[in-house]
C-alpha positions as CSV (number, residue, x, y, z in Angstrom):
1,M,-110.2,29.1,-12.5
2,A,-107.3,27.6,-14.5
3,K,-107.3,27.9,-18.3
4,A,-107.5,24.7,-20.3
5,P,-104.2,23.8,-22.0
6,P,-103.8,24.7,-25.6
7,K,-105.1,22.3,-28.2
8,P,-102.3,20.1,-29.8
9,E,-102.5,22.0,-33.1
10,F,-101.7,25.3,-31.2
11,R,-98.7,23.9,-29.3
12,T,-95.2,24.8,-30.3
13,R,-92.8,22.1,-31.5
14,R,-90.8,22.6,-28.2
15,G,-94.0,22.2,-26.3
16,T,-94.9,18.9,-28.0
17,G,-91.3,17.4,-27.7
18,A,-90.7,17.4,-31.4
19,V,-87.8,19.8,-31.0
20,V,-85.6,19.9,-27.9
21,L,-83.5,23.0,-28.8
22,A,-84.9,25.3,-31.4
23,G,-82.6,26.0,-34.2
24,V,-80.1,23.3,-33.2
25,D,-79.3,20.2,-35.2
26,G,-80.7,17.4,-33.0
27,R,-77.8,15.1,-34.2
28,S,-75.1,17.4,-32.8
29,L,-73.1,16.0,-29.8
30,M,-74.4,18.8,-27.6
31,A,-78.0,18.1,-28.5
32,R,-77.6,14.4,-28.0
33,R,-75.9,15.0,-24.6
34,F,-78.7,17.4,-23.6
35,R,-81.3,14.6,-24.3
36,E,-79.3,12.1,-22.4
37,I,-79.2,14.3,-19.3
38,V,-82.9,15.3,-19.5
39,T,-83.9,11.7,-20.1
40,G,-81.9,10.4,-17.2
41,V,-83.0,12.9,-14.7
42,E,-86.6,12.7,-15.9
43,A,-86.5,8.9,-15.3
44,D,-85.0,9.6,-11.8
45,L,-87.9,11.8,-11.0
46,G,-90.5,9.3,-12.0
47,G,-91.3,10.4,-15.5
48,D,-94.3,12.6,-15.2
49,L,-92.8,16.2,-14.8
50,T,-94.7,19.4,-14.5
51,E,-94.0,22.2,-16.9
52,A,-92.1,24.0,-14.1
53,Q,-90.0,20.9,-13.6
54,T,-89.4,20.6,-17.3
55,A,-88.2,24.3,-17.4
56,L,-85.9,23.7,-14.5
57,L,-84.6,20.5,-15.9
58,A,-83.7,22.2,-19.2
59,R,-81.6,24.9,-17.4
60,A,-79.9,22.2,-15.3
61,A,-79.0,20.1,-18.4
62,T,-77.7,23.2,-20.1
63,L,-75.4,24.0,-17.0
64,A,-74.4,20.3,-16.8
65,I,-73.2,20.4,-20.4
66,W,-71.3,23.7,-19.8
67,C,-69.5,22.1,-16.9
68,E,-68.6,19.1,-18.9
69,E,-67.1,21.4,-21.6
70,R,-65.0,23.1,-18.9
71,E,-63.9,19.8,-17.5
72,A,-62.6,18.7,-20.8
73,E,-60.7,21.9,-21.3
74,L,-59.2,21.5,-17.9
75,A,-58.1,17.9,-18.8
76,R,-56.5,19.2,-22.0
77,G,-54.5,21.7,-20.1
78,E,-56.4,24.7,-21.2
79,Q,-57.2,27.7,-19.0
80,F,-59.6,27.1,-16.4
81,D,-61.5,29.6,-14.3
82,A,-62.3,27.9,-11.1
83,A,-64.5,30.7,-9.7
84,E,-66.7,30.7,-12.8
85,Y,-66.9,26.8,-12.7
86,A,-67.8,26.8,-9.0
87,T,-70.6,29.4,-9.6
88,I,-72.2,27.4,-12.6
89,A,-71.8,24.2,-10.7
90,N,-73.5,25.6,-7.7
91,A,-76.3,27.0,-9.8
92,M,-76.8,23.6,-11.4
93,R,-76.8,22.0,-8.0
94,R,-79.5,24.3,-6.7
95,L,-81.7,23.6,-9.8
96,L,-81.3,19.8,-9.3
97,A,-82.0,20.3,-5.6
98,D,-85.2,22.1,-6.4
99,L,-86.1,19.3,-8.7
100,G,-85.2,16.6,-6.1
101,L,-82.1,14.7,-6.0
102,N,-83.6,11.4,-5.0
103,R,-85.1,8.8,-7.3
104,V,-88.8,8.4,-7.4
105,A,-90.0,4.8,-7.3
106,R,-92.5,3.9,-9.9
107,D,-95.0,1.0,-9.3
108,V,-94.2,-1.6,-12.0
109,T,-96.4,-4.4,-10.6
110,E,-98.7,-5.7,-13.3
111,T,-102.3,-6.3,-12.7
112,L,-103.8,-9.8,-13.2
113,D,-105.4,-8.7,-16.4
114,Q,-102.1,-7.2,-17.8
115,Y,-100.2,-10.4,-16.8
116,L,-102.9,-12.7,-18.5
117,A,-102.9,-10.5,-21.6
118,K,-99.1,-10.8,-22.0
119,K,-99.2,-14.5,-21.4
120,G,-101.9,-14.9,-24.0
121,A,-100.0,-12.8,-26.5
122,A,-96.9,-14.9,-25.8
123,N,-98.8,-18.2,-26.4
124,G,-101.0,-17.1,-29.1
């Protein structure tokens, strides 16, 4: 029998979504980019991820940022280790493949009650 999830007051700030990366200023470029990637992939996957999917997505986002940094270094003419880059890019691809690379359609059709409520709010 599965255990009940922890009560909200016993969850970590990471578990509640209040903190994305512990000990990192959320305003930094890396933290903002991390959130962009996570948000984008999460939307592609339909938005309601399991804990396992969330963990895989965090690892994939981290590797994506690492690859972006290496690409910028290459563009600046700095040293570039193609084997290391290929290894990390392949690991990222495998994580994303495990998550599913295709978008998941969400039903956005309103019910009649939702439509009427919105129309009433707009007119009232």
